[in-house]
N, C-alpha and C positions, 0 to 999 in steps of 0.2 A: 396316770397323771393327765389331767385335762389341760386345755390350751392356756388357761390363766394361772396354772400352778408353776411355781419355780422348782428347781431341782431339790430345794429343801422342803417342798410340800406346802409352802405358804402361797396364799393367793397373791399374784402380782397385780400391782396397781396399773390400770390401763394408762398409757401415755398419750397425750394429745400431740399429734405431729402436724406441723403446718407445712404446706407445700408451696414452694416459691421457685422463681426462675431468675437467672442472672444473665446479662448479655455482656460479652467481651467484644466490644466494637473496635475494630482496628482499621486504620487508614494509613496510606503512605505519607510520610512527612513531605515538606516542600521540596526537599532535594531528591525525593524518590528513592533514597538509599536506606531508610529506616522506617519503622512502623511507630505510630502513635496509638494509644488506647484512650477511649473515652471514659472519663471518670466524672462522677457527680459528687459535689460537696453536700453531705447530708445536712438536712435542715433540722431533723429531730433526733432525740436520743433513741436508742443507744448510738453512740459515736457521732453526736452532733458535731459538725465542723470537720469531720474526717472525710477523706475521699473513699468512695465505694463504686462498685460496678452498678450501672443502672439495672434495676430489677425490682421484684416484689412478689406479692401473693398472687397465686393462680386462682382465678375466680371459678365458682361452680359452673360446670359445663364447658370450661376451656381446657384445651390441651396445654402442656407446658410450653410448647412453641408459640401457641396463640397468646397465652398470658405474658410470656416474655416479650413478644413483639408489642403487645398493648402497653406494658410497663415502659418499654423503651420509648414509645411515642409519648406517654404521659410525662416521663421524667426528663427526657432530652429532646423531644420534638422530632425524633427520627422515626420515619414510617418505613417499615420493611415488611416484605411478604414473609409470613411465618414459616413458609416452606424453605426460605433462603437461610434460615438459622441452621448452623452446623453443630451437631451435638459434640460438646466438649467433655462432659462428665457429670456425675451425680455426686453431690457433696452432702454427707449425712452424719458427720462426726458429732456425737453428743457434745454439747458445750460450744458449738460453732456460733451460737447466737445467745446472748445473755437473757433474752426474753423467753426462752424455752426451747423446745425441740423443733428444729427446722430442717427440712430436707430440701435442697435446692438442685435444680437441673440447670447447668450452665451451658450456654451456647456461644459459639463464635460467629460474629457477623463481620463480613468484610465489606467496607464501603470505599468509595473512590477518594482520591486525594482532594482536599478542599471541601469535603463534606462538612457542613456546619451543623451544630447542635445548639439548642436553646433550653435553658433550665425551666422546668415546670414541675407541677405536683410537689413531690417531697424533696426536690433538689434546690439548694440555695444557688449554686452556680454549676456550670459544667466546664470541664477542662480536657484538652487533648494533651496527654502526657507521653513522653517518649517511653516506649515499652521497655527499652533497655535501661532506663534510669528512673525507676519508680520511687515515689516518696516513701518515707518510713512509716507514716501513719496512714494505714489503710484499714478500713472497717472489716469487721467479721473475719472470715477466713479468705477474703478476696485476694490476698497476696498469694496464697496457695493456688487459687484458681488461675491467677495470672501467670504463675510459674508453670502450670500445666499448659496454659495457652502458648507460652513461649516455646515450650518443648514441642507441642503439636505443630506450631508454625514452622519450626526448624525442620522437623521431620517431613512435613509436606513440601517444603522448599527443596530438600535433598531429593525426594522422590521425583519432583517435577524436573529436576536437572539431569536425571539419569536417562 
C-alpha cells in the first residue's frame, strides 16, 4: 500500500489543511481577584457577530508564534513578543471550521490589568469578558480552547502556591 491508498485500496483524496493560530489573552480584572479574556466580535462569516479568540492564518515563512502575535496586533492592537506566547495546545478536529480543514495552534498570553485593546482588521469590536462567565455564542471550537485555558491556568496557579 502506498501513502495515498486507503485500507480499502482506493486512492485517498489529498486534503488541504490550513494552518492558523489563536491567542487566549488574559488579564486580571479591576478587583484583581478574577481573570478576563480578550474576545473579538467577528466581522465576517462564518460566525459573523459571534465572539471569537483573536487569531488567523499563519503566513508563509512565519512560525505559529510569530503569526499569532501578528494576528493579535492586527485584530486587537496588542503587540506582544512572539516568544512570550505560552503554548496551550493544538486543535485539529475535523469540522472545527465550516470553511474546511483547519489546524490551529493556541497560545496563552498574560497581560497586565488595565491593558487596552482596539478592534482592527477582521474584528468589529473587542471585549474583555470574565473568564469564569463566558457567553454562549462563541465561534468555532473556541469554547473548548477556553476550557483548556481555564484548566491550564488553574493548574499553574496550584503549582505556584505549592
